[in-house]
N, C-alpha and C positions, 0 to 999 in steps of 0.2 A: 242251352238248347240250342242255340245258331248251329255250334261245332259238334254237338250229338248230331243235328240232322245232317250236317256237312258230310259226317262218316258213314251212317247210315246210308245215304243216296252212294256216297263212294262205295260201300261194300255192294249197294245192289250191283251198280256198274261193274264191279270185280266178278261178280259170278254172272250177269250177264256177258262180259268180254271177257272171260278168264284166258280164252284160246287167240286172241288179240293184244297183246300188250303194246302194237305200237300207236296203240289208242290210249294208252294209260301213262302218265307220268307219277312216279312214286315220289314224292319229295319230303325230307325227314331233317328238320332244323330245331332250333332252340324255342322255347316256348315266350310267346309275345317279343318276336323278332324280325317281325314284317308288319308291314300294310296290307290287310290278307285282301283289300278290295282291288290289288294288282293280279289278285291269281285269276280272275274270269278274263282281267284282262290280256294277260297270256295267251290262254286259250284261245281268243279271239285273234291276236296278233300271231300268235304259231300258226293258224290257219290261212291270215293273210300271206303270211311271209314263204307257204309250203306247200299250203292248198291241201294240207291233211287238217284232220280233225286229232285233238289230245281232251284228257280229262284229267285234272290234277289231285291224286288222290295227296294232300297234304297233314303231315303227321310232326308231333313235336316229342323232344326230350328233353332232361334236366340237368342230366349229368351227359361228358364225353364217353364214360367206359361203359353206360350202358347203350349208347347208340354202338359203340366199336362191337360190344358184346355179342347183339344181335346181328351185327354183320359176320362175325369171324367165326360165331358157336353155330348161329343156323342160317348162314349164308342166305339172310335176307336181301329179296331183291329190291332195296331200293335204290333210284337212279341219279338219285342228287341226293346230297348230305352238306351239314356244315360243321365241321367238328374246327375244335383250336388246334391253333399250330402244332404243338409237340404230337396229337393226336392223326396229323397231316403227316407228319414226319413217321411215326409209328406205322400206319397206312402204307406210305412209299417202301418204306425197309421191307416188310411183309409182303411186298406185291398185291395190295388189295386195290389198289386204283387203275385207272384207263386212262392214258393219255387225251388230252382234253381236243385236239384238234382247233384248227379255226374257220371250216370251210362253212362259211354259211350261204353261198351263193351269192344274189344278190343283195343280201341283207347286211348293214353295216355292220364291221367287227367292233361293237363298244365296248372289249374287254380292252384292247389293245390299245384302240384310240384314247383311253380315259383311266385307265391304272395309273395311279399314283406311279412316278420314280422311285420315291422312298420306299414303296409298300414293294415294287418289282425286286428290288435291291436287297429288300430283309428276306425275299422269298428264296433268292440266291443264293442265303445262306442257310436254310434249312438243309439239315441232313438226310437225305434219301439214298442212301446206299447205291449212289452212283447216278441218282435221276436228280434234275432240276426240278424242283417245284413246282416252277411255273409253266412248266408243262403239264403240270396234273393238277394243279389248284389255282381257284381265282378269289383274291382277297374280298372278304363283304364287312366287315367292320375292324375295328383297332383302337386300342385306347393305352394305357400308361398304368402301371401301380408307383403308387406316390402314400402321401400322408396330409390325412384329410382333419384338420384342427380346427377349435374353437380359439378364435383371436383376445375372446374377451380374458381367456386364463393362461395363454399361450403366446408366446412372442415370436414372430417369423424366424429369428434366429434360433430357438430352440425348435422348431420344427423345420430346420434346413438341415437334419442330419437325420440318420437312420438311429440316433444313439437315443435321439427322444422316447423310442419304446422302454426305455431302462433308466429313465430318468426317475427316482423318487418323487421326485416331486409332484409327480401324476399317480400316484400310485392307485390303484380300483377305478382309475378313472380311463383307460387304456384299453383299447380294443384290437385284437390281430383277425384277419382273416383266416379262416379255419382253411389253408391252405398251401399243405408244405412246399409244392412247389414254389408257390410265389412267396412264402417269408424268405426259406431257402437262399432263394434268386438274389434277394435284395440283401440281406445281413451276409453274404461270403463277398460281397464288394464292400461292406462296410469294415469286415474283419481285413480284408487284404488290401484296404488303404492303400497305407505307408507303400506296401508292393507296387502298386498300380503306380502310386506317383513316382518309385523310384523305376518305372518301367520294367520293371520282373515281369509283370504278366499285361496284357490289354483286359478290357470290361469282356470282349468276346472270349477271350481264352477263358477266364472263370467260368465260363456258362457250358466250356467242355471239362471240366474236370470235377472230377465226384469223387475224390480220393477218401481214404476213409479216417483221413487226419484231417481232413477238410469239413467232413459228417460231423465228427467229434466236435470240432471248432463252433459250427454253427449250435450245433446239439447244446453245446455249454453256454453258449451266450442265451440262449432262448431260455432256459433254465433260469438265467437271472431276471429273464424279463417274466416269466410266469409267475414271480411271486409280488409284480405289479400289474399285472393283467386283470382287468375285470370280467372279460370272455372273448371265447373263439369264436367267430360269428360267419353264416354265409351268407345272410341278408338282412338279419335285424339290427346289422351296425348301423347305417347311418338311419335310419330311425331315433336310434338312441343319441346317437350325434347332434339331431335335429331337436331334441326334447333335453337337451344339456345333461342328460345322464351321462354321457362320455366327453372327452374334451380331445381326444386323439385316437385317431384312426388309421393302421395300415390299409391302405383302401384303394381300390380301384377306380382312374379318372371320370368313368359313367357314375357310378356311384356316387361319386367326390361333387357332380354338377349336381344332381338329382337333388342332393343332400344341401348342396349350397342352397337353392332353388326355395326348395320349403323351408329351410331355414329364414330365408330371408323375409317372409309372410311373417314369421312368429317374431321378429327383429331380432335375431340370433345370428351373429355374424361367424359364421363359416370359412375357410379357407382352404384350398388346396396347394401342395408343394412338390415337388420332386428333389428330394434331396441331394447333396452335392457328390456325397460319394458315388453316385449312379443309380440307376433303376432300369427294370426292363419295359419294353414295348410287349402288347400282347395282339393276337392277331386270329380271325374266324374266317373260313374262307370254303367255297364249295368247291366239292370233287365228285367225280363219278367212281363209286364203288364195282371192284370187278364184275360182280354177280349181277349189276345193271342189267335191267333190258330193251328199256327204249333211250340208248344211249345219245340217239339225234336230237330228241326231245330235249333232253337233260343239257346237253351243249346250248341249245335254241335257250332255254331258261337261263342259264350262269349269263349268256349273253344280254337278255332280255333284262337281269338284276344287275347291268351294268351300266345302264341306259342312263342317262343323267338324270331325265324326270323321274322318272322309277327310283333310282337312287336317294332323290332329295325327300320321293314319298315315303320312304323307308325310313330314312335319317328323323323325318320329321314325328312320324309313326310310335319311334321305339326309344329314341333318345340317344341312340350308338352314332358313332363316328364312322361313316363309311371309308373306304379304303380309295375312292375315285379322286384325282386328281382334275377332274374336268373344271373347265373355268366355269358352268353354270352353278356347278355345286357349289365354289368359293365365294362366286358372288352371293349365292342365295345363304351363305353363312357367314357373310360380312355382316359385322354388329357395330355399327359408328360409336357403342357405348363403351367399346375395347380400344385400348391405347394399339397403333400400329406395331406389329412384329413382322420380324422375318419367315416368312413360310415358304422359301424361295426352293427348300428340301421338297418340300409336300406338293406342289403347285405348280413348279417351274420358276424362272428367273424374274420375269414380272411381277411372280409374290412375294418380293422382298420386304414388303410393306402392307401387309395386309391388316386391318381391324378387325379381328377374330377373338375369341374366347379362350385365351392359353391353356385353359384346363382341358379343352377338348383339342386342340392344335397348338400343340408343345412349340415354343419359337425354337427357332436353329441351334441357337445357342446353348437350350436345353438338352434339345433331343442331340446331341453331341455328346451327352453324357449318359446315351441309351446303349441298352443291350436285348438281347433276345436269348430267350429259355430255349432248351431242345428237351426230347424226351430222354430219360435216363435210360430208357433200353431196359438188359437185365441187372441193372441197379435200382429200378425202382424199388423192388423190396427194402432196400437199405435206405430208402426216404421214408418209406412208410412205415419203419422202425424207428426211425429218429423222431417222428412227428409223434408216435404214439408214447416214447420216450418224455417228452417234451412234456405235452398235455398231461399224460396219467388219467387219473381217473376221478381227481377232485377239482371241479370249479369253485372259485371266488364264491363265498357267502353273497358279496356283493352283487355278481352275477344275478342271482336269482332274485334280489332284491330288484335292481335295473330292469331287468325281466317281467315281473310282475307288475312296478309301476307303469313299464312302457305299455303293457298290453291291457291296462284299464284306461288311460290318456287315450290310446290308440282307435277303442272301442267308442268313449265319450268321444273322441272329437271326430270320428268318421273316417281316420288316415286310410282306412284300407279299402273304403269304399271307392275311393277316386280313382280317376280315369289315368291318370297318371304313370309310367311305367317306371320301373327300377332300369336306370341305364348300363347294369353289368349281369345282374342277379347272380347264377350259381356256377356260371360257366367255368370255371378257372379248379372248380373242386376235382 
């Protein structure tokens, strides 16, 4: 009801102020990806900083391509949106983004003052058709792709490699994210493991190669995996892991932490690891589409979202991990429960021994094995075709059994009514 009333109020304002978009800021973001109490605070802060009024129209999406299609085909005039890394690349290459600029008058530049140097370097690597992504996008949240496993049934050594997903020991206990892009990017690292060791390729090289031979190799590998898989999932896998219906899951770090915390309450020991062959990191970030009508307010919104206290509130509300390298953020998420790790790559040289959750903030020795995905561009249809060949039309009968059991268990336990949020949701689909 609260969201409905908000939308109705927004519609009324739009009708009454359709001729003056300078007082309207249209934000398009992922579901459950912000502390909504910061929205009216932004409106007040914006007036204090600029002397101008603004009202935020806040809308959400669940799939990158849905958001992009609205802007691409309908020329929707969203002022600021939050796509994932490969979509940022696609929008840059298609000249669909406006440069951010850094002119905030007397207002501090929270973007450049706090952005992690690691994130800035990753955005430098984005492929923008000659444009640097840091000039057009500011990171919001980030994470990794790895293996979530049940330590009761799976050893640390077994979980240390991507090959665990084709280990017959775990037949019908394996879950794979229904995300062709994420699966391909991990498995090509496994297939080319020896070539990487021999110096023939770097991890970054392999994210830029999408040859027919490589696609065929990943498809063949995953067809072996298919015989062992209990299900291809977008969001229900973490619950199956908590309920011990599955023991191994190719998963995102945010979902991993959510599952680990939920499982601990039930006495289930779930762990998350980053395979030795390498893994990918992902990012979501704020951009200003070319059809935006209130560019000034959009820039101030991105700056406000980079302010350390706002960062902390958004992280605490959503459970995701911010790209902010601010000292206040590091201190807020330091936890003596964990062993000290080297986070100097993310927070700076003073952070070489920080007690933090290594699933959310991987140690430098782990992040050195990481790479980042890119948009497939014209090869995207090949990726989709490969995925359809792998999945086919038939799911394991075990899949339907565990889904049914999970639904009953979830309803009985009231799991779906909890206030806790998934830490990654469907962002990568």
